[in-house]
C-alpha positions in Angstrom: -69.9 31.3 -44.3 -71.6 34.6 -45.1 -70.5 36.8 -48.0 -69.5 39.7 -45.7 -67.2 37.4 -43.7 -65.6 36.1 -46.9 -64.9 39.7 -48.0 -63.5 40.6 -44.6 -66.3 43.1 -43.9 -68.2 43.5 -40.6 -67.5 41.7 -37.3 -66.5 38.0 -37.3 -69.0 35.4 -36.5 -69.5 34.9 -32.8 -69.2 31.5 -31.3 -69.5 30.2 -27.7 -66.8 27.9 -26.6 -66.5 28.2 -22.8 -68.9 28.4 -19.9 -67.7 32.0 -19.2 -68.5 33.0 -22.7 -72.0 31.4 -22.4 -72.7 33.3 -19.1 -71.5 36.5 -20.7 -73.7 36.0 -23.8 -76.8 35.2 -21.8 -76.3 38.3 -19.6 -76.0 40.4 -22.8 -79.0 38.8 -24.5 -81.3 38.5 -21.4 -80.6 41.4 -18.9 -81.4 40.3 -15.4 -80.7 36.6 -16.0 -77.7 35.7 -13.9 -76.4 32.3 -15.0 -73.7 30.3 -13.2 -73.3 27.2 -15.4 -73.8 26.2 -19.0 -73.9 23.3 -21.4 -72.6 24.3 -24.8 -73.2 22.6 -28.2 -70.1 21.2 -29.9 -70.3 23.7 -32.8 -70.4 26.7 -30.4 -73.6 28.1 -31.9 -75.9 27.6 -28.9 -75.7 27.1 -25.1 -78.1 26.3 -22.4 -77.5 28.2 -19.1 -79.0 27.9 -15.7 -79.4 30.4 -12.8 -79.5 29.8 -9.1 -83.2 29.2 -9.0 -83.2 26.5 -11.7 -84.5 28.7 -14.6 -83.0 27.9 -18.0 -81.8 30.5 -20.5 -81.1 29.5 -24.1 -78.6 31.6 -25.9 -78.0 31.3 -29.7 -75.2 32.9 -31.6 -76.2 34.1 -35.1 -73.6 36.1 -36.9 -72.0 38.6 -34.6 -75.0 38.9 -32.3 -76.5 36.6 -29.7 -80.2 36.1 -28.9 -81.5 34.7 -25.6 -84.7 33.3 -24.4 -86.0 31.6 -21.3 -87.0 27.9 -21.9 -88.7 25.3 -19.7 -87.4 21.8 -18.9 -90.1 20.0 -20.9 -88.9 21.8 -24.1 -85.7 19.6 -24.0 -85.5 16.3 -25.8 -82.7 14.0 -26.6 -82.1 13.0 -30.3 -79.3 11.0 -32.0 -77.1 14.1 -32.6 -77.6 15.7 -29.2 -80.3 17.7 -27.4 -83.0 19.5 -29.2 -84.8 22.5 -27.5 -88.2 23.1 -29.1 -88.7 26.8 -28.3 -92.1 27.3 -30.0 -90.7 30.7 -31.1 -90.4 31.6 -34.8 -87.3 33.6 -34.2 -85.5 30.6 -32.6 -87.2 27.5 -34.0 -85.8 24.2 -32.7 -82.2 24.6 -31.4 -79.9 21.6 -31.3 -77.0 21.4 -28.9 -74.7 19.1 -30.8 -73.0 16.1 -29.2 -74.6 16.6 -25.7 -76.5 13.9 -23.9 -79.1 13.7 -21.2 -76.3 13.1 -18.7 -74.7 16.5 -19.7 -78.0 18.2 -19.1 -78.5 16.5 -15.7 -75.1 17.7 -14.6 -76.0 21.3 -15.5 -75.8 23.3 -12.3 -74.4 20.6 -10.1 -71.3 21.3 -8.1 -68.1 19.6 -9.3 -67.3 16.3 -7.7 -64.7 16.6 -4.9 -61.3 15.6 -5.9 -59.7 12.8 -3.9 -56.1 12.9 -2.8 -54.0 10.5 -4.8 -53.3 7.2 -3.1 -49.9 6.6 -1.8 -48.6 3.1 -2.3 -46.3 2.0 0.6 -44.0 -1.0 0.1 -43.5 -3.0 3.2 -40.9 -5.8 2.9 -42.1 -9.2 4.0 -41.1 -10.2 7.6 -38.0 -12.4 7.8 
């Protein structure tokens, strides 16, 4: 925790916990990037968003501000602790999305599975 936060000065540290927060953060950090889905790291410090054309936007929360950058699919790699995005940018460095797997990334941008109606169990007495 930073000294200013310990002393109660400045704005609180910004974290990303929901898809809506990630979409709002990437819109703030990357004007013109219109995301509709996101995969968020467990610690809330970074999120990977996707737009309707399949472009990826990485958003990282540092302090009270967020930074965003477009990334390419080959920059993503799975590691033991999650997914690492090697941005090749000194401002970002390598960003880790904690506790995400390749399956989470593959689901990014997919429509939700349709919900089936619950089965109704009908009891029919045996014929006499």
